[in-house]
KEFI-855783 format. One record per atom (N, C-alpha, C): x, y, z. Coordinates in steps of 0.2 Angstrom, whole numbers, padded with zeros to 4 digits, always signed. Example, Ala and Ser with C-alpha at 12.3 -4.5 7.8 and 13.67 -1.06 7.14 Angstrom:
REM residues 2
+0066-0028+0039;+0062-0022+0039;+0066-0016+0039;+0064-0011+0035;+0068-0005+0036;+0064+0000+0039;
This chain:
REM residues 315
-0638+0456+0126;-0637+0457+0133;-0631+0462+0134;-0632+0466+0139;-0627+0471+0141;-0622+0468+0145;-0616+0471+0145;-0611+0468+0149;-0607+0474+0152;-0603+0473+0157;-0600+0479+0161;-0592+0477+0161;-0588+0482+0159;-0581+0481+0159;-0578+0487+0163;-0572+0487+0165;-0569+0492+0169;-0564+0496+0166;-0564+0502+0167;-0559+0507+0164;-0556+0511+0170;-0550+0508+0172;-0547+0511+0179;-0552+0509+0184;-0554+0514+0188;-0558+0512+0194;-0566+0513+0192;-0567+0515+0186;-0574+0516+0185;-0577+0511+0180;-0582+0508+0181;-0585+0503+0177;-0590+0507+0172;-0590+0504+0166;-0595+0507+0161;-0598+0502+0157;-0604+0503+0155;-0609+0498+0152;-0608+0498+0144;-0607+0492+0142;-0607+0491+0134;-0614+0489+0132;-0617+0492+0128;-0624+0491+0125;-0624+0486+0120;-0628+0481+0120;-0628+0476+0115;-0631+0479+0109;-0630+0476+0103;-0633+0478+0097;-0640+0479+0097;-0644+0474+0100;-0651+0475+0101;-0653+0481+0105;-0649+0482+0110;-0651+0488+0114;-0650+0495+0111;-0644+0495+0107;-0643+0501+0103;-0648+0502+0098;-0650+0496+0094;-0656+0497+0089;-0662+0499+0092;-0664+0496+0098;-0670+0498+0102;-0670+0506+0104;-0664+0508+0106;-0663+0515+0108;-0663+0519+0102;-0661+0518+0097;-0661+0522+0091;-0668+0522+0088;-0672+0517+0088;-0679+0517+0086;-0683+0521+0091;-0681+0521+0097;-0685+0525+0102;-0684+0533+0101;-0677+0534+0099;-0676+0541+0098;-0679+0544+0091;-0679+0540+0086;-0683+0541+0080;-0690+0543+0081;-0693+0538+0085;-0700+0539+0087;-0702+0545+0091;-0697+0547+0096;-0698+0553+0100;-0697+0559+0095;-0692+0559+0091;-0691+0564+0086;-0697+0566+0082;-0700+0560+0079;-0706+0561+0075;-0712+0564+0079;-0713+0562+0085;-0718+0564+0089;-0717+0572+0090;-0711+0574+0091;-0709+0581+0093;-0711+0585+0086;-0709+0582+0080;-0711+0586+0074;-0719+0586+0073;-0722+0581+0075;-0729+0581+0075;-0732+0587+0079;-0729+0588+0085;-0731+0593+0090;-0729+0600+0087;-0723+0600+0084;-0721+0606+0081;-0725+0609+0076;-0728+0605+0071;-0732+0607+0066;-0739+0607+0068;-0741+0606+0074;-0748+0605+0077;-0752+0601+0072;-0750+0595+0071;-0753+0591+0066;-0761+0591+0066;-0764+0590+0071;-0771+0590+0071;-0774+0596+0069;-0771+0602+0071;-0774+0609+0069;-0773+0609+0061;-0767+0608+0059;-0765+0608+0052;-0769+0604+0048;-0771+0598+0050;-0775+0593+0046;-0782+0596+0045;-0785+0599+0051;-0792+0602+0050;-0792+0608+0045;-0786+0612+0045;-0786+0618+0041;-0786+0615+0033;-0781+0610+0032;-0781+0608+0025;-0787+0604+0023;-0790+0600+0028;-0796+0597+0027;-0801+0601+0024;-0802+0607+0026;-0807+0612+0024;-0805+0614+0016;-0799+0614+0015;-0797+0616+0008;-0799+0610+0003;-0798+0604+0006;-0800+0598+0002;-0807+0597+0001;-0811+0599+0006;-0819+0599+0006;-0821+0604+0000;-0818+0610+0000;-0819+0615-0005;-0818+0612-0012;-0812+0609-0013;-0810+0606-0019;-0816+0601-0021;-0818+0597-0017;-0823+0592-0018;-0830+0595-0020;-0831+0601-0018;-0837+0605-0020;-0837+0608-0026;-0831+0609-0029;-0831+0613-0035;-0835+0609-0041;-0840+0613-0044;-0844+0609-0048;-0841+0607-0055;-0836+0609-0057;-0833+0607-0063;-0829+0600-0062;-0829+0598-0055;-0826+0591-0054;-0831+0586-0054;-0832+0583-0060;-0837+0577-0061;-0834+0571-0058;-0828+0569-0060;-0825+0563-0058;-0819+0566-0054;-0819+0564-0047;-0813+0567-0043;-0807+0564-0045;-0802+0569-0045;-0795+0567-0047;-0791+0566-0040;-0791+0560-0038;-0789+0559-0031;-0781+0560-0031;-0778+0560-0036;-0771+0561-0036;-0770+0569-0035;-0774+0573-0038;-0774+0580-0037;-0776+0582-0030;-0780+0578-0027;-0783+0580-0020;-0777+0578-0015;-0773+0573-0016;-0768+0571-0012;-0762+0576-0013;-0761+0578-0019;-0756+0583-0020;-0758+0590-0016;-0764+0592-0017;-0766+0598-0013;-0765+0597-0005;-0767+0591-0003;-0767+0589+0004;-0759+0590+0007;-0755+0587+0003;-0748+0586+0005;-0745+0593+0005;-0746+0597-0001;-0744+0604-0001;-0746+0608+0004;-0753+0608+0006;-0756+0612+0011;-0753+0610+0018;-0752+0604+0019;-0749+0602+0026;-0742+0604+0026;-0738+0604+0021;-0731+0607+0021;-0731+0614+0023;-0735+0618+0020;-0735+0625+0021;-0738+0627+0028;-0744+0624+0029;-0748+0625+0036;-0743+0623+0042;-0741+0617+0041;-0737+0614+0047;-0730+0618+0048;-0727+0621+0042;-0721+0625+0043;-0723+0631+0046;-0728+0634+0045;-0730+0641+0048;-0731+0640+0056;-0734+0634+0058;-0735+0632+0065;-0728+0631+0068;-0723+0628+0064;-0716+0627+0067;-0713+0634+0068;-0713+0639+0063;-0710+0645+0064;-0714+0649+0070;-0720+0648+0070;-0724+0652+0076;-0721+0649+0082;-0720+0643+0083;-0718+0640+0090;-0711+0643+0091;-0707+0644+0086;-0700+0646+0087;-0700+0654+0089;-0705+0657+0086;-0706+0664+0088;-0709+0665+0095;-0713+0660+0098;-0716+0660+0104;-0713+0656+0109;-0707+0654+0108;-0704+0649+0113;-0704+0652+0120;-0703+0658+0121;-0702+0661+0128;-0709+0661+0131;-0714+0663+0128;-0721+0663+0131;-0724+0656+0131;-0722+0651+0127;-0724+0645+0128;-0722+0642+0134;-0715+0644+0136;-0712+0641+0142;-0716+0643+0148;-0720+0649+0148;-0723+0652+0154;-0730+0649+0155;-0732+0645+0150;-0739+0642+0151;-0739+0635+0152;-0743+0632+0156;-0744+0625+0158;-0746+0621+0152;-0750+0624+0148;-0753+0620+0142;-0748+0619+0136;-0743+0623+0136;-0738+0623+0131;-0731+0622+0133;-0729+0622+0140;-0723+0621+0142;-0719+0615+0140;-0723+0610+0138;-0720+0603+0137;-0719+0602+0129;-0720+0608+0125;-0719+0607+0118;-0711+0607+0117;-0709+0604+0111;-0702+0603+0110;-0697+0609+0111;-0699+0615+0110;-0695+0620+0111;-0694+0623+0118;-0699+0624+0121;-0699+0626+0128;-0696+0621+0133;-0697+0615+0131;-0694+0609+0135;-0687+0607+0133;-0685+0611+0128;-0678+0611+0126;-0676+0604+0123;-0681+0601+0120;-0680+0594+0116;-0678+0596+0109;-0679+0602+0107;-0677+0605+0100;-0675+0612+0101;-0670+0614+0097;-0667+0620+0097;-0671+0625+0092;-0672+0631+0094;-0676+0636+0089;-0673+0636+0082;-0666+0636+0081;-0663+0636+0075;-0666+0630+0071;-0667+0624+0074;-0669+0618+0070;-0676+0619+0068;-0680+0622+0072;-0687+0623+0071;-0688+0628+0065;-0684+0634+0065;-0684+0639+0060;-0682+0636+0054;-0676+0632+0054;-0674+0630+0048;-0679+0625+0044;-0682+0621+0048;-0687+0616+0046;-0693+0620+0043;-0695+0625+0047;-0701+0629+0045;-0700+0633+0038;-0694+0636+0038;-0692+0640+0032;-0692+0636+0026;-0688+0630+0026;-0687+0626+0021;-0694+0622+0019;-0698+0620+0023;-0704+0617+0022;-0709+0622+0019;-0709+0628+0021;-0713+0634+0018;-0711+0634+0010;-0705+0635+0009;-0702+0636+0002;-0704+0630-0002;-0703+0624+0001;-0704+0618-0003;-0711+0617-0004;-0715+0619+0001;-0723+0618+0000;-0726+0623-0005;-0723+0629-0005;-0726+0634-0010;-0724+0632-0017;-0718+0630-0018;-0715+0628-0025;-0719+0622-0027;-0720+0617-0022;-0724+0611-0024;-0731+0613-0026;-0734+0617-0022;-0741+0619-0024;-0742+0623-0031;-0737+0627-0032;-0737+0631-0038;-0736+0626-0044;-0732+0620-0043;-0731+0616-0049;-0737+0611-0049;-0740+0609-0044;-0745+0604-0044;-0752+0606-0044;-0753+0613-0042;-0760+0616-0043;-0760+0622-0048;-0760+0628-0045;-0760+0634-0049;-0757+0640-0045;-0756+0645-0048;-0753+0651-0044;-0758+0654-0039;-0765+0654-0041;-0770+0657-0037;-0771+0653-0030;-0771+0646-0031;-0771+0642-0025;-0765+0643-0021;-0759+0644-0024;-0752+0645-0020;-0753+0651-0017;-0755+0657-0020;-0756+0663-0017;-0760+0663-0011;-0766+0660-0011;-0770+0659-0005;-0767+0656+0001;-0763+0650-0001;-0760+0647+0005;-0754+0651+0007;-0750+0655+0003;-0745+0660+0005;-0748+0665+0010;-0754+0668+0008;-0757+0673+0012;-0759+0670+0019;-0761+0664+0019;-0762+0661+0026;-0756+0662+0030;-0750+0660+0028;-0744+0660+0031;-0742+0668+0033;-0743+0672+0028;-0741+0679+0030;-0745+0682+0035;-0751+0681+0035;-0756+0684+0040;-0755+0681+0047;-0754+0674+0047;-0753+0671+0053;-0747+0673+0057;-0742+0673+0053;-0735+0675+0056;-0734+0682+0057;-0736+0686+0052;-0734+0693+0052;-0739+0698+0055;-0746+0695+0056;-0751+0699+0060;-0753+0696+0066;-0756+0690+0065;-0759+0687+0071;-0754+0686+0077;-0748+0683+0075;-0744+0681+0081;-0741+0687+0085;-0739+0692+0081;-0737+0698+0086;-0743+0702+0089;-0749+0702+0086;-0754+0705+0089;-0757+0702+0095;-0755+0695+0096;-0757+0692+0102;-0754+0695+0109;-0749+0698+0108;-0746+0702+0114;-0749+0709+0115;-0753+0711+0110;-0756+0718+0111;-0763+0719+0112;-0767+0714+0109;-0774+0715+0109;-0778+0709+0108;-0784+0709+0111;-0788+0703+0111;-0791+0702+0104;-0791+0708+0100;-0794+0708+0093;-0790+0704+0088;-0784+0702+0091;-0780+0697+0087;-0784+0691+0084;-0789+0689+0088;-0793+0684+0086;-0797+0685+0080;-0799+0691+0079;-0802+0693+0073;-0798+0692+0067;-0791+0695+0068;-0786+0694+0063;-0784+0687+0061;-0784+0683+0067;-0782+0676+0066;-0787+0672+0063;-0793+0674+0063;-0798+0670+0060;-0798+0670+0052;-0795+0676+0049;-0794+0676+0042;-0790+0671+0039;-0783+0670+0041;-0780+0664+0038;-0783+0657+0040;-0786+0657+0045;-0790+0650+0046;-0795+0649+0042;-0798+0654+0039;-0804+0654+0034;-0802+0654+0027;-0796+0655+0025;-0794+0656+0018;-0793+0649+0014;-0791+0643+0018;-0790+0637+0014;-0796+0635+0010;-0802+0636+0011;-0807+0634+0007;-0807+0638+0000;-0805+0644+0000;-0804+0648-0006;-0798+0644-0010;-0793+0642-0006;-0787+0639-0010;-0789+0632-0013;-0793+0629-0009;-0796+0622-0012;-0800+0623-0018;-0804+0628-0018;-0808+0629-0024;-0804+0632-0030;-0799+0636-0028;-0794+0638-0033;-0790+0633-0036;-0789+0628-0032;-0785+0622-0035;-0789+0618-0040;-0795+0618-0039;-0800+0614-0043;-0802+0618-0050;-0803+0625-0049;-0806+0629-0054;-0801+0634-0057;-0796+0636-0053;-0792+0641-0056;-0795+0648-0055;-0800+0648-0051;-0804+0655-0050;-0808+0654-0044;-0811+0660-0042;-0815+0660-0036;-0822+0661-0038;-0827+0660-0033;-0834+0660-0034;-0838+0662-0027;-0844+0662-0028;-0848+0663-0022;-0848+0657-0017;-0848+0651-0019;-0848+0645-0015;-0842+0645-0010;-0836+0646-0013;-0831+0645-0008;-0831+0651-0003;-0834+0657-0005;-0834+0663-0001;-0839+0661+0005;-0844+0657+0004;-0848+0655+0009;-0844+0650+0014;-0840+0646+0011;-0836+0641+0016;-0831+0646+0020;-0828+0651+0017;-0824+0656+0020;-0828+0658+0026;-0834+0660+0025;-0838+0663+0030;-0839+0658+0036;-0841+0652+0034;-0842+0647+0039;-0836+0646+0044;-0830+0646+0040;-0823+0645+0044;-0822+0651+0048;-0823+0657+0046;-0822+0663+0050;-0826+0663+0056;-0833+0662+0055;-0838+0663+0060;-0837+0658+0065;-0835+0652+0063;-0834+0646+0068;-0828+0647+0073;-0823+0651+0070;-0817+0652+0074;-0818+0657+0080;-0823+0661+0079;-0825+0666+0085;-0827+0663+0091;-0832+0659+0091;-0834+0656+0098;-0828+0650+0100;-0825+0647+0095;-0820+0642+0096;-0814+0645+0100;-0812+0651+0097;-0806+0653+0100;-0807+0657+0107;-0813+0660+0108;-0814+0663+0114;-0816+0658+0119;-0818+0652+0117;-0819+0647+0122;-0813+0645+0125;-0808+0644+0120;-0801+0642+0122;-0798+0647+0127;-0799+0654+0125;-0796+0659+0129;-0799+0659+0136;-0806+0658+0137;-0809+0657+0143;-0805+0652+0147;-0805+0646+0144;-0802+0640+0148;-0795+0641+0150;-0791+0645+0147;-0784+0645+0148;-0782+0653+0150;-0787+0656+0152;-0786+0664+0153;-0780+0665+0158;-0779+0662+0163;-0774+0663+0168;-0767+0661+0165;-0767+0656+0161;-0761+0654+0158;-0759+0659+0153;-0763+0661+0149;-0762+0667+0144;-0760+0673+0147;-0763+0675+0153;-0761+0681+0156;-0754+0680+0159;-0752+0674+0162;-0746+0673+0164;-0740+0675+0159;-0742+0673+0153;-0737+0674+0147;-0738+0681+0144;-0742+0685+0146;-0743+0691+0143;-0747+0691+0136;-0751+0686+0135;-0755+0686+0129;-0762+0687+0131;-0764+0692+0127;-0771+0695+0128;-0776+0693+0123;-0778+0686+0124;-0783+0684+0119;-0790+0685+0122;-0791+0688+0128;-0798+0689+0131;-0797+0696+0134;-0802+0701+0132;-0803+0707+0136;-0805+0706+0143;-0805+0712+0147;-0806+0712+0154;-0814+0712+0155;-0816+0707+0159;-0823+0706+0161;-0826+0712+0164;-0822+0716+0167;-0824+0722+0171;-0825+0728+0167;-0824+0728+0161;-0825+0734+0156;-0832+0736+0156;-0833+0743+0156;-0840+0746+0156;-0844+0743+0150;-0850+0741+0151;-0854+0738+0146;-0853+0730+0145;-0849+0727+0149;-0848+0720+0149;-0842+0719+0145;-0840+0712+0144;-0834+0710+0141;-0836+0711+0133;-0831+0715+0130;-0833+0716+0123;-0832+0710+0118;-0829+0705+0121;-0829+0699+0116;-0836+0695+0116;-0840+0696+0121;-0846+0693+0122;-0851+0694+0115;-0851+0700+0113;-0855+0701+0107;-0852+0697+0101;-0845+0696+0101;-0842+0693+0095;-0844+0686+0095;-0844+0683+0101;-0845+0676+0102;-0853+0674+0100;-0857+0678+0102;-0864+0677+0100;-0865+0679+0093;-0862+0684+0091;-0863+0686+0083;-0860+0680+0079;-0854+0677+0081;-0852+0671+0077;-0856+0665+0077;-0860+0664+0083;-0864+0658+0083;-0871+0660+0079;-0873+0666+0079;-0879+0668+0075;-0877+0667+0068;-0871+0669+0066;-0869+0669+0059;-0869+0662+0057;-0867+0657+0061;-0867+0650+0059;-0874+0648+0058;-0879+0650+0062;-0886+0648+0061;-0888+0650+0054;-0886+0657+0053;-0888+0660+0046;-0885+0656+0040;-0879+0655+0041;-0875+0652+0036;-0877+0645+0034;-0881+0642+0039;-0884+0635+0038;-0890+0636+0033;-0893+0642+0033;-0899+0643+0028;-0897+0645+0021;-0892+0650+0021;-0890+0653+0015;-0889+0649+0009;-0884+0644+0010;-0882+0639+0004;-0888+0636+0001;-0893+0634+0005;-0899+0630+0003;-0904+0635-0001;-0904+0641+0002;-0908+0646-0002;-0905+0648-0008;-0899+0648-0009;-0896+0650-0015;-0895+0644-0020;-0897+0638-0018;-0897+0632-0022;-0890+0628-0022;-0885+0630-0017;-0879+0627-0017;-0879+0620-0013;-0884+0620-0009;-0885+0614-0004;-0892+0612-0003;-0894+0606-0001;-0901+0604+0000;-0903+0605+0007;-0909+0602+0008;-0913+0603+0014;-0909+0599+0020;-0906+0593+0019;-0902+0589+0024;-0897+0594+0027;-0893+0597+0023;-0887+0601+0025;-0890+0607+0029;-0896+0610+0027;-0898+0615+0031;-0901+0613+0038;-0904+0608+0038;-0907+0605+0045;-0901+0604+0049;-0896+0600+0047;-0890+0599+0052;-0886+0605+0053;-0885+0609+0049;-0881+0615+0050;-0884+0620+0055;-0891+0621+0054;-0895+0625+0058;-0895+0622+0065;-0896+0616+0066;-0897+0612+0072;-0890+0613+0076;-0884+0612+0073;-0878+0612+0076;-0876+0619+0078;-0878+0624+0073;-0877+0631+0075;-0881+0633+0080;-0887+0631+0081;-0891+0633+0086;-0889+0630+0093;-0886+0624+0093;-0883+0621+0099;-0877+0626+0101;-0873+0628+0096;-0867+0632+0098;-0869+0639+0101;-0875+0641+0098;-0878+0648+0101;-0880+0647+0108;-0883+0641+0109;-0885+0640+0116;-0879+0640+0121;-0874+0636+0119;-0868+0635+0123;-0864+0642+0124;-0865+0646+0118;-0862+0653+0118;-0865+0657+0123;-0872+0657+0123;-0875+0661+0128;-0873+0659+0135;-0873+0653+0136;-0871+0650+0143;-0864+0652+0145;-0860+0653+0141;-0853+0655+0143;-0853+0662+0144;-0856+0666+0140;-0855+0674+0141;-0859+0676+0148;-0864+0672+0149;-0868+0673+0155;-0864+0671+0162;-0860+0666+0161;-0856+0664+0167;-0849+0664+0165;-0846+0670+0165;-0839+0670+0162;-0834+0666+0166;-0835+0665+0173;-0830+0661+0177;-0832+0654+0177;-0837+0652+0174;-0839+0645+0174;-0835+0641+0168;-0829+0638+0170;-0825+0635+0165;-0829+0629+0161;-0833+0626+0165;-0837+0620+0162;-0841+0623+0156;-0844+0629+0156;-0848+0632+0151;-0843+0633+0145;-0837+0636+0146;-0833+0637+0141;-0831+0630+0138;-0830+0625+0142;-0828+0618+0139;-0833+0615+0135;-0840+0616+0137;-0845+0614+0133;-0846+0617+0126;-0844+0624+0126;-0844+0628+0119;-0839+0625+0115;-0833+0624+0118;-0827+0622+0114;-0829+0615+0111;-0831+0610+0115;-0833+0604+0113;-0838+0604+0107;-0843+0609+0108;-0848+0609+0103;-0845+0612+0096;-0840+0616+0097;-0837+0619+0091;-0833+0613+0087;-0830+0609+0091;-0826+0603+0088;-0830+0599+0085;-0836+0598+0087;-0841+0593+0084;-0844+0597+0078;-0845+0603+0078;-0849+0607+0073;-0845+0606+0066;-0839+0608+0066;-0835+0609+0060;-0835+0603+0055;-0832+0597+0058;-0831+0592+0053;-0838+0589+0051;-0843+0589+0055;-0849+0586+0053;-0852+0591+0047;-0852+0597+0048;-0855+0602+0043;-0852+0601+0037;-0845+0601+0037;-0841+0601+0031;-0843+0594+0027;-0843+0589+0031;-0844+0582+0028;-0851+0582+0025;-0856+0584+0029;-0863+0584+0026;-0864+0588+0020;-0860+0594+0020;-0861+0598+0014;-0858+0594+0008;-0853+0591+0008;-0850+0587+0003;-0855+0581+0001;-0858+0577+0006;-0862+0572+0005;-0869+0574+0002;-0871+0580+0004;-0877+0583+0001;-0877+0585-0006;-0870+0586-0009;-0869+0588-0016;-0868+0582-0020;-0867+0576-0017;-0866+0570-0022;-0872+0568-0025;
């Protein structure tokens, strides 16, 4: 129970041990929540999930080594999450200008940039060392490349050109190669197909996001979307449709090459076809935010289902 005592003319409140304990627990919970936002946990999870899927598909793995899978997941989350933390430190000012990001820990001043940078740098180093010890150098190099391209190319290009989306799709597609390398110590055609799936999937996904938050990005001077008034139409439209068509094709190729069965092909082609339909709807009505939202939702459904079906189809 709290009590009040007087110091001169001004009373102040003494907190009971229970209140102090509750307050401390609350601060710890809030700090953990901020770090989850800092590392973009959901995004990092999906990226590393694709690496784990690729590991599970490696044909030399007859009995899964779940300890190795956990080690890969932890190391991948360390490096991927730390890259997101450094990215947010680099983009604190622009994040503060956008409604969708202004309540992140850094622009909302719940965390200092120095703290985010220190965490990001130390976690990156720790994660790469951890992966080099628990997996192999090829896997570690792939994950390191993700960080280099994401921070060194994609992040600065966001202020210059909408084609940053094509560059940004590369680090987002590399984790399957890292997962395969962790299991096999080498690369092959199969993880390259997974790379293609991840790369193509990101094109309609990122441009749907760019449509939904176009005014927000413009306010911050980030050009994720070209001008709709350009001669010949918006140049991102063929990229969106091409990405969706590619997903339909990639649903067929693994089965034709014997890497996957008919169930995978049917589901992948059906979901790719749905994304293609929603992609056409978005490019035909660029001002219709509902169309962009439907494409975004379709992309969110597509990826985990296709990856899981691919694994189950191989078992």
